[in-house]
N, CA, C and O atoms as a Tinker XYZ file with bonds, in Angstrom:
   400  protein
     1  N    116.619000  105.052000  118.100000    73     2
     2  CA   115.400000  105.405000  117.400000    64     1     3
     3  C    114.646000  104.125000  117.092000    63     2     4     5
     4  O    115.168000  103.229000  116.429000    81     3
     5  N    113.440000  104.045000  117.567000    73     3     6
     6  CA   112.591000  102.900000  117.287000    64     5     7
     7  C    111.970000  103.048000  115.908000    63     6     8     9
     8  O    111.551000  104.137000  115.515000    81     7
     9  N    111.917000  101.944000  115.182000    73     7    10
    10  CA   111.316000  101.998000  113.851000    64     9    11
    11  C    109.897000  101.447000  113.838000    63    10    12    13
    12  O    109.228000  101.469000  112.805000    81    11
    13  N    109.441000  100.957000  114.973000    73    11    14
    14  CA   108.086000  100.406000  115.042000    64    13    15
    15  C    107.183000  101.383000  115.787000    63    14    16    17
    16  O    107.594000  101.967000  116.789000    81    15
    17  N    105.955000  101.562000  115.303000    73    15    18
    18  CA   105.042000  102.436000  116.044000    64    17    19
    19  C    104.690000  101.814000  117.382000    63    18    20    21
    20  O    104.686000  100.589000  117.505000    81    19
    21  N    104.392000  102.633000  118.396000    73    19    22
    22  CA   103.992000  102.064000  119.683000    64    21    23
    23  C    102.788000  101.148000  119.500000    63    22    24    25
    24  O    101.923000  101.402000  118.662000    81    23
    25  N    102.740000  100.072000  120.300000    73    23    26
    26  CA   101.639000   99.123000  120.141000    64    25    27
    27  C    100.303000   99.810000  120.355000    63    26    28    29
    28  O    100.158000  100.642000  121.250000    81    27
    29  N     99.339000   99.460000  119.537000    73    27    30
    30  CA    98.005000  100.028000  119.637000    64    29    31
    31  C     97.850000  101.373000  118.946000    63    30    32    33
    32  O     96.749000  101.922000  118.906000    81    31
    33  N     98.930000  101.910000  118.405000    73    31    34
    34  CA    98.802000  103.218000  117.750000    64    33    35
    35  C     98.536000  103.032000  116.257000    63    34    36    37
    36  O     98.927000  102.031000  115.656000    81    35
    37  N     97.869000  104.011000  115.686000    73    35    38
    38  CA    97.568000  103.968000  114.255000    64    37    39
    39  C     98.811000  104.353000  113.463000    63    38    40    41
    40  O     99.664000  105.099000  113.944000    81    39
    41  N     98.900000  103.839000  112.259000    73    39    42
    42  CA    99.988000  104.194000  111.367000    64    41    43
    43  C     99.784000  105.637000  110.933000    63    42    44    45
    44  O     98.686000  106.017000  110.525000    81    43
    45  N    100.828000  106.431000  111.018000    73    43    46
    46  CA   100.727000  107.826000  110.614000    64    45    47
    47  C    101.409000  108.000000  109.264000    63    46    48    49
    48  O    102.513000  107.505000  109.038000    81    47
    49  N    100.737000  108.704000  108.387000    73    47    50
    50  CA   101.256000  108.931000  107.046000    64    49    51
    51  C    101.367000  110.423000  106.796000    63    50    52    53
    52  O    100.699000  111.220000  107.455000    81    51
    53  N    102.211000  110.802000  105.845000    73    51    54
    54  CA   102.354000  112.194000  105.461000    64    53    55
    55  C    102.594000  112.261000  103.964000    63    54    56    57
    56  O    102.941000  111.262000  103.334000    81    55
    57  N    102.409000  113.438000  103.404000    73    55    58
    58  CA   102.590000  113.667000  101.970000    64    57    59
    59  C    103.647000  114.747000  101.774000    63    58    60    61
    60  O    103.672000  115.732000  102.512000    81    59
    61  N    104.528000  114.569000  100.778000    73    59    62
    62  CA   105.533000  115.575000  100.441000    64    61    63
    63  C    104.821000  116.712000   99.713000    63    62    64    65
    64  O    104.114000  116.486000   98.731000    81    63
    65  N    105.018000  117.953000  100.210000    73    63    66
    66  CA   104.322000  119.109000   99.644000    64    65    67
    67  C    105.261000  120.146000   99.039000    63    66    68    69
    68  O    104.799000  121.113000   98.434000    81    67
    69  N    106.568000  119.962000   99.192000    73    67    70
    70  CA   107.518000  120.943000   98.649000    64    69    71
    71  C    107.366000  120.973000   97.126000    63    70    72    73
    72  O    107.482000  119.935000   96.474000    81    71
    73  N    107.107000  122.162000   96.552000    73    71    74
    74  CA   106.776000  122.231000   95.119000    64    73    75
    75  C    107.884000  121.794000   94.174000    63    74    76    77
    76  O    107.601000  121.460000   93.023000    81    75
    77  N    109.133000  121.785000   94.617000    73    75    78
    78  CA   110.227000  121.408000   93.717000    64    77    79
    79  C    110.845000  120.059000   94.053000    63    78    80    81
    80  O    111.836000  119.661000   93.441000    81    79
    81  N    110.269000  119.356000   95.018000    73    79    82
    82  CA   110.825000  118.051000   95.394000    64    81    83
    83  C    110.325000  116.984000   94.422000    63    82    84    85
    84  O    109.153000  116.996000   94.045000    81    83
    85  N    111.200000  116.061000   94.010000    73    83    86
    86  CA   110.766000  115.021000   93.061000    64    85    87
    87  C    109.679000  114.098000   93.622000    63    86    88    89
    88  O    108.988000  113.435000   92.849000    81    87
    89  N    109.516000  114.043000   94.927000    73    87    90
    90  CA   108.490000  113.209000   95.530000    64    89    91
    91  C    107.216000  114.001000   95.819000    63    90    92    93
    92  O    106.370000  113.529000   96.579000    81    91
    93  N    107.054000  115.178000   95.241000    73    91    94
    94  CA   105.864000  115.993000   95.465000    64    93    95
    95  C    104.607000  115.155000   95.259000    63    94    96    97
    96  O    104.434000  114.508000   94.226000    81    95
    97  N    103.732000  115.180000   96.265000    73    95    98
    98  CA   102.473000  114.442000   96.183000    64    97    99
    99  C    102.559000  113.008000   96.660000    63    98   100   101
   100  O    101.525000  112.385000   96.903000    81    99
   101  N    103.770000  112.457000   96.803000    73    99   102
   102  CA   103.906000  111.071000   97.269000    64   101   103
   103  C    103.625000  110.990000   98.756000    63   102   104   105
   104  O    103.933000  111.909000   99.515000    81   103
   105  N    103.040000  109.886000   99.156000    73   103   106
   106  CA   102.699000  109.652000  100.557000    64   105   107
   107  C    103.607000  108.575000  101.119000    63   106   108   109
   108  O    103.916000  107.595000  100.441000    81   107
   109  N    104.036000  108.760000  102.373000    73   107   110
   110  CA   104.929000  107.811000  103.037000    64   109   111
   111  C    104.426000  107.541000  104.448000    63   110   112   113
   112  O    103.671000  108.330000  105.016000    81   111
   113  N    104.854000  106.423000  104.999000    73   111   114
   114  CA   104.530000  106.069000  106.371000    64   113   115
   115  C    105.607000  106.632000  107.290000    63   114   116   117
   116  O    106.797000  106.386000  107.095000    81   115
   117  N    105.179000  107.382000  108.283000    73   115   118
   118  CA   106.100000  108.008000  109.225000    64   117   119
   119  C    106.740000  106.962000  110.122000    63   118   120   121
   120  O    106.055000  106.106000  110.681000    81   119
   121  N    108.058000  107.037000  110.256000    73   119   122
   122  CA   108.768000  106.206000  111.228000    64   121   123
   123  C    108.890000  106.988000  112.526000    63   122   124   125
   124  O    108.519000  106.500000  113.594000    81   123
   125  N    109.417000  108.212000  112.425000    73   123   126
   126  CA   109.549000  109.066000  113.608000    64   125   127
   127  C    109.661000  110.520000  113.163000    63   126   128   129
   128  O    110.148000  110.817000  112.072000    81   127
   129  N    109.204000  111.409000  114.020000    73   127   130
   130  CA   109.330000  112.852000  113.810000    64   129   131
   131  C    110.181000  113.369000  114.952000    63   130   132   133
   132  O    109.840000  113.173000  116.119000    81   131
   133  N    111.299000  114.037000  114.626000    73   131   134
   134  CA   112.151000  114.583000  115.683000    64   133   135
   135  C    112.971000  115.742000  115.156000    63   134   136   137
   136  O    113.061000  115.963000  113.949000    81   135
   137  N    113.565000  116.478000  116.078000    73   135   138
   138  CA   114.403000  117.623000  115.733000    64   137   139
   139  C    115.843000  117.129000  115.588000    63   138   140   141
   140  O    116.454000  116.684000  116.560000    81   139
   141  N    116.375000  117.210000  114.379000    73   139   142
   142  CA   117.764000  116.848000  114.116000    64   141   143
   143  C    118.343000  117.829000  113.116000    63   142   144   145
   144  O    117.607000  118.425000  112.331000    81   143
   145  N    119.633000  117.998000  113.139000    73   143   146
   146  CA   120.332000  118.907000  112.227000    64   145   147
   147  C    119.726000  120.312000  112.272000    63   146   148   149
   148  O    119.711000  121.022000  111.266000    81   147
   149  N    119.229000  120.703000  113.446000    73   147   150
   150  CA   118.717000  122.048000  113.642000    64   149   151
   151  C    117.319000  122.317000  113.127000    63   150   152   153
   152  O    116.897000  123.473000  113.079000    81   151
   153  N    116.586000  121.276000  112.738000    73   151   154
   154  CA   115.222000  121.490000  112.255000    64   153   155
   155  C    114.376000  120.252000  112.492000    63   154   156   157
   156  O    114.899000  119.157000  112.701000    81   155
   157  N    113.054000  120.438000  112.457000    73   155   158
   158  CA   112.134000  119.301000  112.570000    64   157   159
   159  C    112.221000  118.482000  111.291000    63   158   160   161
   160  O    112.173000  119.022000  110.186000    81   159
   161  N    112.351000  117.162000  111.459000    73   159   162
   162  CA   112.453000  116.282000  110.299000    64   161   163
   163  C    111.525000  115.087000  110.479000    63   162   164   165
   164  O    111.237000  114.667000  111.600000    81   163
   165  N    111.064000  114.549000  109.359000    73   163   166
   166  CA   110.294000  113.307000  109.367000    64   165   167
   167  C    111.190000  112.214000  108.786000    63   166   168   169
   168  O    111.885000  112.421000  107.791000    81   167
   169  N    111.158000  111.060000  109.422000    73   167   170
   170  CA   111.948000  109.906000  108.965000    64   169   171
   171  C    110.986000  108.862000  108.437000    63   170   172   173
   172  O    109.930000  108.620000  109.020000    81   171
   173  N    111.362000  108.245000  107.325000    73   171   174
   174  CA   110.502000  107.255000  106.676000    64   173   175
   175  C    111.368000  106.373000  105.795000    63   174   176   177
   176  O    112.531000  106.682000  105.539000    81   175
   177  N    110.796000  105.281000  105.340000    73   175   178
   178  CA   111.497000  104.388000  104.420000    64   177   179
   179  C    111.041000  104.682000  102.995000    63   178   180   181
   180  O    109.846000  104.788000  102.723000    81   179
   181  N    112.007000  104.812000  102.095000    73   179   182
   182  CA   111.663000  105.043000  100.686000    64   181   183
   183  C    111.370000  103.707000  100.010000    63   182   184   185
   184  O    111.342000  102.664000  100.662000    81   183
   185  N    111.154000  103.752000   98.703000    73   183   186
   186  CA   110.797000  102.530000   97.969000    64   185   187
   187  C    111.920000  101.494000   97.944000    63   186   188   189
   188  O    111.677000  100.326000   97.640000    81   187
   189  N    113.150000  101.914000   98.264000    73   187   190
   190  CA   114.284000  100.978000   98.325000    64   189   191
   191  C    114.551000  100.515000   99.747000    63   190   192   193
   192  O    115.589000   99.910000  100.018000    81   191
   193  N    113.624000  100.792000  100.659000    73   191   194
   194  CA   113.728000  100.410000  102.069000    64   193   195
   195  C    114.891000  101.108000  102.770000    63   194   196   197
   196  O    115.427000  100.587000  103.749000    81   195
   197  N    115.284000  102.283000  102.277000    73   195   198
   198  CA   116.319000  103.089000  102.947000    64   197   199
   199  C    115.622000  104.071000  103.872000    63   198   200   201
   200  O    114.596000  104.652000  103.519000    81   199
   201  N    116.191000  104.253000  105.070000    73   199   202
   202  CA   115.652000  105.248000  105.988000    64   201   203
   203  C    116.056000  106.622000  105.484000    63   202   204   205
   204  O    117.241000  106.901000  105.297000    81   203
   205  N    115.060000  107.486000  105.262000    73   203   206
   206  CA   115.266000  108.809000  104.686000    64   205   207
   207  C    114.684000  109.844000  105.642000    63   206   208   209
   208  O    113.722000  109.569000  106.360000    81   207
   209  N    115.277000  111.034000  105.642000    73   207   210
   210  CA   114.746000  112.139000  106.442000    64   209   211
   211  C    114.527000  113.344000  105.541000    63   210   212   213
   212  O    115.351000  113.658000  104.682000    81   211
   213  N    113.407000  114.007000  105.753000    73   211   214
   214  CA   113.097000  115.260000  105.051000    64   213   215
   215  C    112.721000  116.301000  106.095000    63   214   216   217
   216  O    112.221000  115.955000  107.166000    81   215
   217  N    112.958000  117.582000  105.791000    73   215   218
   218  CA   112.448000  118.615000  106.687000    64   217   219
   219  C    110.922000  118.483000  106.786000    63   218   220   221
   220  O    110.238000  118.358000  105.771000    81   219
   221  N    110.406000  118.511000  107.996000    73   219   222
   222  CA   108.961000  118.380000  108.191000    64   221   223
   223  C    108.202000  119.488000  107.477000    63   222   224   225
   224  O    107.059000  119.289000  107.068000    81   223
   225  N    108.826000  120.658000  107.321000    73   223   226
   226  CA   108.171000  121.776000  106.637000    64   225   227
   227  C    107.922000  121.484000  105.162000    63   226   228   229
   228  O    107.125000  122.175000  104.528000    81   227
   229  N    108.580000  120.485000  104.609000    73   227   230
   230  CA   108.386000  120.108000  103.206000    64   229   231
   231  C    107.241000  119.118000  103.055000    63   230   232   233
   232  O    107.023000  118.583000  101.967000    81   231
   233  N    106.502000  118.867000  104.146000    73   231   234
   234  CA   105.440000  117.869000  104.136000    64   233   235
   235  C    104.165000  118.453000  104.729000    63   234   236   237
   236  O    104.155000  119.573000  105.240000    81   235
   237  N    103.091000  117.672000  104.652000    73   235   238
   238  CA   101.850000  118.090000  105.302000    64   237   239
   239  C    101.780000  117.590000  106.738000    63   238   240   241
   240  O    100.728000  117.674000  107.371000    81   239
   241  N    102.886000  117.074000  107.256000    73   239   242
   242  CA   102.923000  116.579000  108.633000    64   241   243
   243  C    102.787000  117.727000  109.636000    63   242   244   245
   244  O    102.201000  117.554000  110.705000    81   243
   245  N    103.325000  118.888000  109.292000    73   243   246
   246  CA   103.222000  120.059000  110.165000    64   245   247
   247  C    102.283000  121.079000  109.518000    63   246   248   249
   248  O    102.073000  121.068000  108.305000    81   247
   249  N    101.733000  121.943000  110.335000    73   247   250
   250  CA   100.854000  122.990000  109.819000    64   249   251
   251  C    101.651000  123.961000  108.965000    63   250   252   253
   252  O    102.825000  124.203000  109.244000    81   251
   253  N    101.035000  124.523000  107.926000    73   251   254
   254  CA   101.730000  125.497000  107.096000    64   253   255
   255  C    102.137000  126.720000  107.908000    63   254   256   257
   256  O    101.442000  127.114000  108.845000    81   255
   257  N    103.262000  127.313000  107.543000    73   255   258
   258  CA   103.757000  128.516000  108.188000    64   257   259
   259  C    102.758000  129.650000  107.946000    63   258   260   261
   260  O    102.433000  129.937000  106.794000    81   259
   261  N    102.262000  130.303000  109.009000    73   259   262
   262  CA   101.270000  131.375000  108.821000    64   261   263
   263  C    101.777000  132.510000  107.925000    63   262   264   265
   264  O    101.004000  133.055000  107.138000    81   263
   265  N    103.050000  132.873000  108.028000    73   263   266
   266  CA   103.588000  133.940000  107.185000    64   265   267
   267  C    103.486000  133.560000  105.714000    63   266   268   269
   268  O    103.081000  134.373000  104.883000    81   267
   269  N    103.851000  132.343000  105.400000    73   267   270
   270  CA   103.804000  131.870000  104.011000    64   269   271
   271  C    102.373000  131.891000  103.500000    63   270   272   273
   272  O    102.126000  132.270000  102.355000    81   271
   273  N    101.441000  131.492000  104.331000    73   271   274
   274  CA   100.036000  131.467000  103.917000    64   273   275
   275  C     99.513000  132.882000  103.654000    63   274   276   277
   276  O     98.858000  133.124000  102.640000    81   275
   277  N     99.802000  133.813000  104.564000    73   275   278
   278  CA    99.304000  135.181000  104.418000    64   277   279
   279  C     99.995000  135.898000  103.268000    63   278   280   281
   280  O     99.347000  136.632000  102.522000    81   279
   281  N    101.299000  135.697000  103.114000    73   279   282
   282  CA   102.058000  136.379000  102.060000    64   281   283
   283  C    101.629000  135.905000  100.674000    63   282   284   285
   284  O    101.690000  136.675000   99.716000    81   283
   285  N    101.206000  134.670000  100.555000    73   283   286
   286  CA   100.753000  134.111000   99.270000    64   285   287
   287  C    101.702000  134.422000   98.119000    63   286   288   289
   288  O    101.257000  134.744000   97.017000    81   287
   289  N    103.001000  134.327000   98.367000    73   287   290
   290  CA   103.984000  134.554000   97.311000    64   289   291
   291  C    104.289000  136.010000   97.036000    63   290   292   293
   292  O    105.118000  136.311000   96.177000    81   291
   293  N    103.637000  136.926000   97.745000    73   291   294
   294  CA   103.871000  138.356000   97.500000    64   293   295
   295  C    105.118000  138.867000   98.201000    63   294   296   297
   296  O    105.661000  139.902000   97.815000    81   295
   297  N    105.579000  138.165000   99.218000    73   295   298
   298  CA   106.767000  138.589000   99.957000    64   297   299
   299  C    107.701000  137.398000  100.073000    63   298   300   301
   300  O    107.324000  136.347000  100.592000    81   299
   301  N    108.912000  137.569000   99.590000    73   299   302
   302  CA   109.868000  136.466000   99.625000    64   301   303
   303  C    110.621000  136.380000  100.943000    63   302   304   305
   304  O    111.176000  135.333000  101.276000    81   303
   305  N    110.642000  137.486000  101.702000    73   303   306
   306  CA   111.439000  137.524000  102.931000    64   305   307
   307  C    110.617000  138.085000  104.087000    63   306   308   309
   308  O    109.783000  138.971000  103.900000    81   307
   309  N    110.863000  137.560000  105.271000    73   307   310
   310  CA   110.260000  138.090000  106.484000    64   309   311
   311  C    111.119000  139.258000  106.969000    63   310   312   313
   312  O    112.331000  139.272000  106.752000    81   311
   313  N    110.502000  140.221000  107.615000    73   311   314
   314  CA   111.241000  141.380000  108.125000    64   313   315
   315  C    112.341000  140.943000  109.091000    63   314   316   317
   316  O    113.457000  141.457000  109.027000    81   315
   317  N    112.034000  139.994000  109.990000    73   315   318
   318  CA   113.051000  139.566000  110.957000    64   317   319
   319  C    114.216000  138.843000  110.282000    63   318   320   321
   320  O    115.349000  138.934000  110.756000    81   319
   321  N    113.959000  138.128000  109.183000    73   319   322
   322  CA   115.045000  137.471000  108.450000    64   321   323
   323  C    115.935000  138.498000  107.765000    63   322   324   325
   324  O    117.156000  138.341000  107.748000    81   323
   325  N    115.344000  139.549000  107.201000    73   323   326
   326  CA   116.128000  140.613000  106.570000    64   325   327
   327  C    116.956000  141.361000  107.611000    63   326   328   329
   328  O    118.107000  141.714000  107.356000    81   327
   329  N    116.374000  141.602000  108.776000    73   327   330
   330  CA   117.110000  142.259000  109.854000    64   329   331
   331  C    118.322000  141.414000  110.258000    63   330   332   333
   332  O    119.418000  141.945000  110.438000    81   331
   333  N    118.127000  140.113000  110.400000    73   331   334
   334  CA   119.230000  139.213000  110.754000    64   333   335
   335  C    120.314000  139.237000  109.679000    63   334   336   337
   336  O    121.502000  139.218000  110.002000    81   335
   337  N    119.924000  139.278000  108.415000    73   335   338
   338  CA   120.885000  139.364000  107.315000    64   337   339
   339  C    121.711000  140.645000  107.413000    63   338   340   341
   340  O    122.929000  140.614000  107.236000    81   339
   341  N    121.053000  141.770000  107.693000    73   339   342
   342  CA   121.761000  143.047000  107.853000    64   341   343
   343  C    122.772000  142.943000  108.988000    63   342   344   345
   344  O    123.906000  143.402000  108.845000    81   343
   345  N    122.385000  142.352000  110.105000    73   343   346
   346  CA   123.298000  142.204000  111.242000    64   345   347
   347  C    124.503000  141.331000  110.883000    63   346   348   349
   348  O    125.627000  141.633000  111.286000    81   347
   349  N    124.282000  140.272000  110.143000    73   347   350
   350  CA   125.392000  139.404000  109.735000    64   349   351
   351  C    126.335000  140.136000  108.786000    63   350   352   353
   352  O    127.552000  139.981000  108.885000    81   351
   353  N    125.792000  140.927000  107.875000    73   351   354
   354  CA   126.627000  141.708000  106.953000    64   353   355
   355  C    127.440000  142.722000  107.738000    63   354   356   357
   356  O    128.622000  142.919000  107.455000    81   355
   357  N    126.821000  143.371000  108.724000    73   355   358
   358  CA   127.550000  144.330000  109.558000    64   357   359
   359  C    128.703000  143.658000  110.287000    63   358   360   361
   360  O    129.795000  144.221000  110.365000    81   359
   361  N    128.478000  142.471000  110.818000    73   359   362
   362  CA   129.545000  141.741000  111.510000    64   361   363
   363  C    130.687000  141.414000  110.551000    63   362   364   365
   364  O    131.858000  141.552000  110.904000    81   363
   365  N    130.348000  140.984000  109.350000    73   363   366
   366  CA   131.385000  140.673000  108.357000    64   365   367
   367  C    132.168000  141.926000  107.969000    63   366   368   369
   368  O    133.390000  141.887000  107.831000    81   367
   369  N    131.454000  143.032000  107.795000    73   367   370
   370  CA   132.113000  144.291000  107.435000    64   369   371
   371  C    133.048000  144.762000  108.541000    63   370   372   373
   372  O    134.128000  145.277000  108.252000    81   371
   373  N    132.658000  144.597000  109.791000    73   371   374
   374  CA   133.516000  144.989000  110.918000    64   373   375
   375  C    134.792000  144.157000  110.938000    63   374   376   377
   376  O    135.868000  144.672000  111.243000    81   375
   377  N    134.673000  142.875000  110.614000    73   375   378
   378  CA   135.852000  142.007000  110.565000    64   377   379
   379  C    136.809000  142.442000  109.465000    63   378   380   381
   380  O    138.024000  142.299000  109.599000    81   379
   381  N    136.259000  142.973000  108.379000    73   379   382
   382  CA   137.074000  143.456000  107.253000    64   381   383
   383  C    137.571000  144.877000  107.470000    63   382   384   385
   384  O    138.320000  145.402000  106.646000    81   383
   385  N    137.161000  145.508000  108.572000    73   383   386
   386  CA   137.579000  146.866000  108.853000    64   385   387
   387  C    136.717000  147.936000  108.220000    63   386   388   389
   388  O    137.040000  149.121000  108.308000    81   387
   389  N    135.625000  147.540000  107.583000    73   387   390
   390  CA   134.699000  148.506000  106.985000    64   389   391
   391  C    133.586000  148.824000  107.961000    63   390   392   393
   392  O    133.269000  148.016000  108.834000    81   391
   393  N    133.003000  149.978000  107.820000    73   391   394
   394  CA   131.881000  150.367000  108.679000    64   393   395
   395  C    130.658000  150.618000  107.814000    63   394   396   397
   396  O    130.694000  151.391000  106.857000    81   395
   397  N    129.574000  149.943000  108.178000    73   395   398
   398  CA   128.329000  150.090000  107.416000    64   397   399
   399  C    127.359000  150.918000  108.221000    63   398   400
   400  O    126.241000  151.170000  107.772000    81   399
C-alpha cells in the first residue's frame, strides 16, 4: 500500500459523518480507499500519525445509501436484510432439530 498520492494528483480529503463516532465532523487526508475486511474502507493518519481505517460508509467519501436517504429514519431495516435474517434463523433451527 502506497502512502503517497500519485504525482500530480490533488490531495483528497474526507469528513467523518457517522453520528456516534467521536471524530464526527473531523476532516482527514485520504491515504487510500480500498475494500478490506469485507467492506470499503478509507485509510488515513490520525493526529498521532497512526494509520487508521474506517468504513467508508461512515464518511462523506462515498455517496449516501439511497435507502437510508429515502427512509429518513422511518425504517430501521431493509426488506432484504430481514429476509436474510429469517433464512439464518431457519438454518439455526434446522440444526437444532426444530422446524420453523
